[in-house]
C-alpha positions as CSV (number, residue, x, y, z in Angstrom):
1,M,40.7,-34.6,-163.2
2,P,42.0,-36.2,-166.4
3,T,41.5,-39.9,-166.8
4,Q,44.2,-42.6,-166.7
5,R,43.9,-42.8,-170.5
6,F,45.1,-39.3,-170.8
7,L,47.9,-39.8,-168.3
8,K,49.1,-42.8,-170.2
9,L,49.5,-40.8,-173.4
10,K,53.0,-40.1,-174.6
11,E,54.4,-36.9,-173.0
12,E,54.5,-35.2,-176.4
13,K,50.8,-35.9,-177.1
14,R,49.7,-34.7,-173.6
15,Q,51.6,-31.5,-174.0
16,A,50.1,-30.9,-177.5
17,I,46.6,-31.2,-176.0
18,L,47.4,-28.9,-173.1
19,E,49.1,-26.3,-175.4
20,A,46.1,-26.3,-177.7
21,A,43.9,-25.7,-174.7
22,V,46.1,-22.8,-173.5
23,H,46.0,-21.2,-177.0
24,E,42.2,-21.4,-177.0
25,F,41.7,-20.1,-173.5
26,S,44.2,-17.3,-174.4
27,R,42.2,-16.4,-177.5
28,V,38.8,-16.0,-175.8
29,P,37.2,-16.0,-172.4
30,Y,36.6,-19.4,-170.8
31,S,32.8,-19.3,-171.5
32,S,33.5,-18.8,-175.3
33,A,36.3,-21.4,-175.6
34,S,35.6,-24.0,-178.2
35,I,36.3,-27.7,-177.6
36,N,36.1,-28.1,-181.4
37,Q,39.0,-25.6,-181.8
38,I,41.0,-27.4,-179.2
39,I,40.6,-30.9,-180.7
40,K,41.3,-29.5,-184.2
41,E,44.6,-28.0,-183.1
42,A,45.6,-31.0,-180.9
43,D,44.7,-33.3,-183.8
44,I,42.4,-35.6,-181.7
45,S,38.8,-36.6,-182.1
46,R,35.9,-35.3,-180.1
47,G,35.3,-38.8,-178.8
48,S,38.9,-39.0,-177.6
49,F,38.6,-35.7,-175.8
50,Y,35.8,-37.1,-173.7
51,T,37.8,-40.1,-172.9
52,Y,40.5,-37.8,-171.5
53,F,38.4,-35.1,-169.8
54,E,34.9,-34.7,-168.4
55,D,34.5,-31.2,-169.8
56,K,36.3,-27.9,-170.2
57,W,36.6,-27.4,-166.5
58,D,38.4,-30.7,-166.2
59,L,40.8,-29.6,-168.9
60,L,41.4,-26.2,-167.3
61,A,42.0,-27.9,-163.9
62,C,44.6,-30.2,-165.6
63,I,46.4,-27.1,-167.0
64,F,46.6,-25.5,-163.5
65,E,47.7,-28.8,-162.0
66,D,50.5,-29.1,-164.4
67,S,51.6,-25.5,-163.6
68,Q,51.3,-26.0,-159.9
69,N,53.4,-29.2,-160.0
70,R,56.2,-27.2,-161.7
71,L,56.0,-24.5,-159.0
72,R,56.0,-27.1,-156.3
73,D,59.2,-28.6,-157.8
74,F,60.6,-25.1,-158.0
75,C,59.9,-24.5,-154.3
76,R,61.8,-27.7,-153.3
77,E,64.8,-26.8,-155.5
78,A,64.9,-23.2,-154.3
79,L,64.7,-24.1,-150.6
80,I,67.5,-26.7,-151.0
81,T,69.6,-24.3,-153.0
82,S,69.2,-21.6,-150.3
83,G,70.2,-23.9,-147.5
84,G,66.7,-23.9,-146.0
85,N,66.3,-20.1,-146.1
86,I,62.5,-19.8,-146.6
87,W,62.8,-16.0,-147.1
88,V,65.1,-16.5,-150.1
89,M,62.8,-19.2,-151.4
90,L,59.7,-16.9,-151.2
91,E,61.5,-14.1,-153.1
92,A,62.6,-16.6,-155.7
93,L,59.1,-18.0,-156.0
94,L,57.7,-14.5,-156.7
95,D,60.3,-14.0,-159.4
96,R,59.6,-17.4,-160.9
97,T,55.9,-16.9,-160.9
98,I,56.2,-13.5,-162.6
99,E,58.6,-15.1,-165.2
100,F,56.1,-18.0,-165.7
101,C,53.1,-15.6,-166.1
102,S,55.0,-13.4,-168.6
103,G,55.8,-16.4,-170.8
104,K,54.5,-16.5,-174.4
105,G,50.8,-17.5,-174.3
106,Q,50.7,-17.7,-170.5
107,F,50.0,-14.0,-169.9
108,K,46.8,-13.9,-172.0
109,F,45.7,-17.3,-170.7
110,I,46.0,-16.5,-167.0
111,K,44.5,-13.0,-167.5
112,N,41.5,-14.4,-169.4
113,V,40.8,-16.8,-166.6
114,M,41.3,-14.2,-163.9
115,Y,39.3,-11.4,-165.5
116,H,36.6,-13.2,-167.5
117,T,35.7,-15.9,-165.1
118,G,34.0,-15.0,-161.7
119,S,35.7,-16.3,-158.6
120,E,32.4,-18.0,-157.6
121,E,32.3,-19.7,-161.0
122,I,35.9,-20.8,-160.6
123,L,35.2,-22.3,-157.2
124,K,32.2,-24.2,-158.4
125,G,33.9,-25.4,-161.5
126,F,37.0,-26.6,-159.7
127,S,35.6,-27.7,-156.4
128,K,34.6,-31.3,-157.1
129,R,37.7,-31.9,-159.3
130,M,40.5,-30.2,-157.5
131,N,39.9,-29.8,-153.8
132,D,40.8,-33.3,-152.7
133,T,43.8,-33.6,-155.0
134,Y,45.2,-30.1,-154.5
135,G,44.5,-30.2,-150.8
136,H,46.6,-33.3,-150.3
137,K,49.4,-32.1,-152.6
138,N,49.5,-28.6,-151.1
139,E,49.7,-29.9,-147.6
140,E,52.4,-32.4,-148.6
141,I,54.7,-29.7,-150.0
142,E,53.9,-27.3,-147.2
143,R,54.9,-29.9,-144.6
144,W,58.0,-30.6,-146.6
145,I,58.9,-26.9,-146.6
146,F,58.2,-26.7,-142.9
147,E,60.4,-29.7,-142.1
148,N,63.3,-28.5,-144.3
149,T,63.3,-24.8,-143.4
150,D,66.3,-23.8,-141.4
151,K,64.9,-23.1,-137.9
152,K,67.6,-20.5,-137.4
153,V,65.9,-18.2,-139.9
154,M,62.4,-19.0,-138.7
155,M,62.0,-20.2,-135.1
156,V,58.6,-21.9,-135.5
157,E,58.3,-25.4,-134.1
158,D,54.5,-25.7,-134.5
159,Y,53.3,-26.7,-138.0
160,E,49.9,-25.0,-137.5
161,V,51.6,-21.7,-136.8
162,F,53.8,-22.3,-139.9
163,H,50.7,-23.1,-141.9
164,C,49.1,-19.7,-141.0
165,F,52.3,-17.9,-141.9
166,F,52.7,-19.8,-145.2
167,Q,49.1,-19.0,-146.2
168,L,49.7,-15.3,-145.7
169,A,52.9,-15.5,-147.8
170,M,51.1,-17.3,-150.6
171,L,48.2,-14.8,-150.5
172,S,50.7,-12.0,-150.7
173,I,52.3,-13.5,-153.8
174,A,48.8,-14.0,-155.4
175,M,48.0,-10.3,-154.7
176,E,51.2,-9.2,-156.3
177,I,50.6,-11.4,-159.4
178,K,47.1,-9.8,-159.8
179,D,48.8,-6.4,-159.7
180,Y,51.3,-7.6,-162.3
181,F,48.3,-8.3,-164.6
182,D,47.1,-4.8,-163.9
183,E,50.4,-3.6,-165.3
184,V,52.0,-2.5,-162.0
185,P,55.7,-2.2,-162.7
186,V,57.7,-5.3,-161.7
187,D,60.2,-3.3,-159.6
188,T,57.3,-1.9,-157.6
189,I,55.9,-5.4,-157.1
190,K,59.2,-6.8,-155.9
191,S,59.9,-3.9,-153.6
192,R,56.4,-4.1,-152.0
193,F,56.7,-7.9,-151.6
194,A,60.1,-7.4,-149.8
195,K,58.4,-5.1,-147.4
196,K,55.6,-7.6,-146.7
197,L,58.3,-10.3,-146.0
198,E,59.9,-7.9,-143.5
199,I,56.6,-7.5,-141.7
200,L,56.2,-11.3,-141.6
201,K,59.7,-11.6,-140.3
202,N,59.7,-8.9,-137.7
203,G,56.1,-8.0,-137.0
204,I,54.6,-4.5,-136.9
205,C,54.1,-3.9,-133.1
206,R,56.5,-1.9,-130.9
207,N,58.6,-4.0,-128.5
208,G,56.5,-4.7,-125.4
209,S,53.2,-3.9,-127.1
210,E,50.6,-6.7,-127.2
211,G,49.1,-5.1,-130.3
212,R,45.5,-6.1,-129.4
213,A,42.8,-4.5,-131.3
214,G,41.0,-1.7,-129.3
215,N,43.9,-1.2,-126.9
216,S,45.1,2.3,-126.6
């Protein structure tokens, strides 16, 4: 993750570096991205770059962390605004994520990372830098959402059960975002996601059925 020296830079300078990186990662696949191009646009020296980041993976992780922090803040605001209605929050989160991904520069950047970097490469590149930090932050916001969800709209008292549900919801959003980059119409994405939320709300088995695999 970025060093304290980077974090102590003025906000304007930090954003200039991150924006230069997004431009470069949008221009070419990650493997072809040039640190020289990034430092030229950000107006920093190569030596300064390596006092801020270990390598390109470190910089890419920093960009994703910045984006995830914004989405976490959005989740808090949306849940509060909805009066603790997690279903409204999840629909708003999909809308916000689509809006974010469609922003100038973001579309090409995220699509380049998704389609030109293998999932195994991403996991290896991020694992030592992000897992501990993201794991802690994700659990923190997840527990906050659990504690602040109106139990009248979701009667779940066990955090582990909520965790399983929330992971399914986040996976559903990720799948819809991938389809967005595959140019599936936004109306189709939103309609399909609403159906997925209905299944999560109400289940799919008939009343009285245990729904066990293999039962006739």
